[in-house]
C-alpha positions, -999 to 999 in steps of 0.1 A, spaced: -160 -569 774 -190 -544 771 -176 -508 772 -184 -491 808 -191 -451 803 -181 -435 838 -206 -418 855 -213 -383 851 -199 -358 869 -201 -321 877 -237 -326 863 -221 -335 827 -239 -361 810 -223 -392 789 -244 -375 766 -231 -339 766 -196 -354 765 -201 -374 733 -221 -340 717 -192 -320 725 -167 -346 711 -191 -347 681 -188 -309 676 -149 -307 677 -148 -334 651 -174 -317 627 -150 -282 637 -115 -303 629 -132 -312 595 -141 -281 584 -108 -263 594 -88 -290 572 -115 -285 544 -109 -247 544 -70 -252 547 -71 -275 517 -96 -253 500 -67 -226 503 -39 -245 492 -59 -253 461 -69 -224 451 -31 -211 462 -16 -240 435 -40 -226 409 -52 -263 401 -84 -285 410 -82 -325 414 -121 -336 399 -131 -368 396 -115 -396 371 -137 -386 345 -125 -351 342 -98 -356 326 -79 -336 298 -62 -351 273 -30 -335 272 -15 -351 237 -27 -383 216 -2 -402 202 -2 -433 176 22 -454 158 18 -453 119 32 -480 101 49 -458 76 62 -426 97 62 -440 136 49 -422 162 22 -391 154 19 -367 182 49 -382 201 55 -347 231 87 -334 223 101 -338 259 96 -378 252 115 -379 220 151 -387 234 138 -417 249 111 -427 223 123 -421 187 97 -405 163 107 -428 136 111 -462 158 113 -491 138 83 -508 160 54 -499 189 71 -521 205 105 -519 224 119 -544 203 117 -554 165 117 -594 171 89 -613 182 63 -590 176 36 -587 148 43 -569 116 14 -551 115 27 -529 148 59 -518 127 73 -491 108 69 -503 70 89 -495 39 78 -506 2 107 -530 -16 120 -530 -50 88 -551 -59 63 -530 -41 58 -551 -10 52 -533 22 75 -550 46 86 -537 79 119 -511 78 142 -530 95 140 -563 72 150 -537 46 181 -522 69 195 -556 76 189 -569 39 211 -535 26 236 -541 51 241 -577 44 244 -567 7 269 -538 16 294 -565 35 294 -586 6 270 -615 22 258 -623 -12 293 -637 -25 301 -652 14 302 -690 15 275 -702 36 257 -675 40 222 -682 58 240 -719 66 271 -708 93 262 -699 125 275 -667 139 293 -664 173 264 -659 198 283 -630 222 276 -607 194 240 -616 189 228 -598 217 244 -565 209 233 -566 178 197 -572 187 199 -543 211 207 -519 184 183 -530 156 156 -526 184 164 -486 178 165 -494 140 202 -494 140 230 -518 126 260 -514 144 295 -515 126 317 -543 127 287 -564 125 295 -601 113 273 -609 84 269 -641 93 252 -628 124 231 -605 104 219 -633 81 212 -648 114 190 -627 126 171 -621 98 162 -660 100 157 -654 137 132 -624 128 107 -649 104 115 -677 133 103 -656 161 75 -637 143 37 -647 167 25 -664 137 48 -677 113 44 -667 75 32 -700 62 10 -708 95 -22 -700 71 -17 -730 54 -31 -760 59 1 -795 59 -17 -808 27 -17 -773 7 21 -774 15 29 -812 9 11 -813 -26 27 -781 -43 45 -800 -67 42 -782 -95 47 -743 -104 10 -736 -108 3 -754 -74 30 -733 -55 17 -702 -74 -19 -713 -68 -12 -717 -26 10 -685 -24 -18 -667 -36 -44 -675 -8 -18 -664 18 -28 -634 37 -16 -600 23 7 -591 51 24 -629 50 25 -628 14 43 -596 11 67 -610 36 68 -644 19 75 -628 -14 104 -606 0 120 -638 18 114 -656 -18 133 -629 -32 161 -626 -9 169 -664 -16 171 -658 -51 195 -633 -47 212 -654 -30 211 -683 -55 223 -661 -84 256 -661 -62 257 -698 -59 291 -702 -73 306 -678 -46 285 -689 -20 282 -724 -26 241 -723 -18 218 -731 -43 181 -730 -43 180 -763 -22 207 -756 3 185 -720 9 156 -734 11 169 -761 36 178 -734 61 149 -711 56 123 -734 55 118 -742 91 113 -708 100 86 -700 83 63 -714 101 51 -718 140 23 -747 134 10 -755 101 -24 -741 98 -51 -748 124 -41 -788 123 -46 -805 154 -10 -826 152 20 -815 168 51 -813 142 88 -821 152 110 -794 132 123 -818 107 85 -827 101 73 -792 93 106 -789 77 101 -813 54 63 -798 46 76 -766 41 110 -775 24 94 -786 -11 74 -755 -11 102 -728 -3 122 -745 -27 95 -749 -58 90 -710 -54 125 -699 -51 137 -721 -81 110 -703 -99 108 -671 -88 96 -643 -90 65 -654 -73 35 -641 -99 
């Protein structure tokens, strides 16, 4: 319904009342702004536009050093030498992880070297069925949480550690061998063909492949104790080295992917080291 204004009373028109109300509103706004200005001045700071931002720190992640420029008050929550720029060391790109050099000069995530060193100290190379026997899943989650902090917990089961090394490769956003086509992998029947195909793997993945092959070779060296020859080691590692082989339009089952990658891994591990 339309707004019906009351008639003017005592000689005061509607226009006068509106004008008076408007003046009161303006005076009130002015008073509030003055108070805000006084309060702001007393606080010793001004709130500027979003474009007037002052950066008090600039934090970057270096693959070999860790976080650079990290404010001291954040260090208790975010270690300066964190193993990864992410909260997890699993399922993230190797390029976002802290790296170190292995004995062959490969730049690989430090957490892999940490797990490898602990595995060897626990006698993992001599343990029967290493990388084949599955550990108790109840311990795995706790170990994962500690590894995310860059620490291998005391009392860890060596088979749990071996399984997490495989899991690290399996959970990569893209597999180490994903840059290769199925044909390239399946046709690796000679040492020369394997070396040629290995040489076209991108640098980051090539370093991981070389590290993994030499880990397998260390295991094979102790097959009299661990019962893991080159065939056995290649069989358990192969499914973890690829998500989808190349940019193929085909969808491969685990058994098909294993069938294609196993001969390649076996050939490399049998003829180690990679040139």
